[in-house]
Every structure is written in structure tokens, then in C-alpha cells.
C-alpha positions as CSV (number, residue, x, y, z in Angstrom):
1,X,23.4,-28.5,3.7
2,X,23.4,-26.0,0.9
3,X,19.3,-25.9,1.0
4,X,19.3,-25.3,4.6
5,X,22.0,-22.3,4.2
6,X,20.1,-20.7,1.4
7,X,16.9,-20.5,3.8
8,X,18.7,-19.1,6.5
9,X,20.7,-16.7,4.4
10,X,17.7,-15.4,2.7
11,X,16.0,-14.9,5.8
12,X,19.0,-12.9,7.2
13,X,19.3,-11.0,3.9
14,X,15.6,-10.1,4.1
15,X,15.8,-9.0,7.8
16,X,18.7,-6.9,7.1
17,X,17.0,-5.2,3.9
18,X,13.7,-4.6,6.1
19,X,15.7,-3.1,8.8
20,X,17.3,-0.8,6.2
21,X,14.5,0.2,4.7
22,X,12.6,1.0,7.9
23,X,15.4,3.1,9.2
24,X,15.8,5.2,5.7
25,X,12.3,6.2,5.9
26,X,12.1,7.0,9.7
27,X,11.4,10.5,10.3
28,X,12.4,11.6,13.7
29,X,11.6,15.5,13.4
30,X,11.3,18.6,11.1
31,X,15.1,19.0,10.9
32,X,15.3,15.5,9.4
33,X,17.0,15.3,5.6
34,X,14.2,13.0,4.5
35,X,11.3,15.4,6.5
36,X,10.3,16.8,3.1
37,X,9.8,13.9,1.2
38,X,7.8,12.3,4.1
39,X,5.4,15.1,4.2
40,X,4.7,15.5,0.7
41,X,5.1,13.7,-2.2
42,X,4.5,16.8,-4.8
43,X,8.0,17.5,-6.0
44,X,9.8,17.1,-9.1
45,X,11.8,14.5,-7.3
46,X,9.3,12.4,-5.4
47,X,8.9,9.0,-6.8
48,X,5.2,8.8,-8.1
49,X,2.5,6.6,-6.0
50,X,-0.3,5.1,-7.5
51,X,-3.3,3.4,-7.0
52,X,-5.0,0.5,-8.8
53,X,-8.5,-0.1,-9.0
54,X,-10.8,-3.2,-10.5
55,X,-14.5,-2.8,-11.1
56,X,-16.7,-5.9,-11.4
57,X,-19.7,-6.1,-13.4
58,X,-22.6,-9.0,-12.4
59,X,-23.5,-10.2,-15.7
60,X,-26.4,-11.9,-14.9
61,X,-27.5,-9.7,-12.0
62,X,-31.3,-9.8,-12.5
63,X,-31.5,-13.7,-13.1
64,X,-29.1,-14.3,-10.0
65,X,-31.4,-12.3,-7.5
66,X,-34.5,-13.7,-8.8
67,X,-33.6,-17.2,-8.6
68,X,-35.4,-19.8,-7.2
69,X,-34.0,-22.8,-4.8
70,X,-34.7,-25.4,-7.2
71,X,-32.3,-23.8,-10.0
72,X,-29.4,-22.0,-8.4
73,X,-27.4,-19.9,-10.4
74,X,-24.0,-18.8,-10.0
75,X,-23.4,-15.0,-10.4
76,X,-21.3,-14.3,-13.4
77,X,-18.8,-11.4,-12.7
78,X,-16.6,-9.6,-15.6
79,X,-13.6,-7.7,-14.1
80,X,-12.4,-4.4,-15.9
81,X,-9.2,-2.6,-15.1
82,X,-7.0,-1.6,-13.7
83,X,-8.0,1.8,-13.5
84,X,-4.8,3.7,-12.3
85,X,-4.5,7.1,-10.5
86,X,-1.6,8.7,-9.6
87,X,-1.8,9.7,-6.1
88,X,-0.4,13.0,-4.1
89,X,-0.1,13.3,-0.5
90,X,0.9,16.2,1.8
91,X,0.4,15.7,5.1
92,X,-0.6,19.1,7.4
93,X,-1.1,19.9,11.3
94,X,2.0,17.7,11.9
95,X,2.7,17.3,15.8
96,X,5.5,14.9,16.9
97,X,5.5,13.1,20.2
98,X,7.7,14.7,23.3
99,X,9.4,11.7,22.9
100,X,9.8,12.0,18.8
101,X,9.0,8.3,18.3
102,X,5.3,9.1,16.7
103,X,3.7,12.1,14.8
104,X,0.2,12.8,14.3
105,X,-1.0,14.6,11.0
106,X,-4.0,15.2,9.0
């Protein structure tokens, strides 16, 4: 009983939190309070947005590419990173649909 309650309660809470996040981030037009924060994240009060990149180096690329079928070799990869960049976005040429339920921008 308690286990089942935990599963159902967790699912309901996740759904309500998700619905609240979607509603809070929805922008219906240029006069909404959150419009400027949606349009750009370059303001001093904007939360930072980051991109994480990883690079892979093939340690034995030549041997792997020149292998013969009777002596197969696995490719050995070395991962480096993360390399982190802060990303700044600004939307331009914003046009809202007539129903105000979608927007296009560059």
C-alpha cells in the first residue's frame, strides 16, 4: 500500500511541477511580464545558460584503420572535457501567430 502510494504521489507531483514550469515559461505576447527574459538571456538578472562539449581522441587510429581481418583491433578512445561555454541567446524578428499560441523568430 505505502509503496503504491509513493509511486502515484510521485507521478502526480512530477506532473504538477511540469505543468507549473510550462505555464511559468509560456510567453503569449510582447506585453507579458516574462517576454524580455524569454527574448534574450543577456541581462544582468538572466540565469546563465551553459553548453558542455567533450572531445574524443583515437589513440590507435592508424592501426585500427589498417587492421587485417585475421587480427581485429578495437579502437581506443580517450575522452577529454568537459569544455564549457556560456551561451547567450537573443531572438530577432519575432512574430506571434494570430491565435498567439506560437512564435517564429531568428
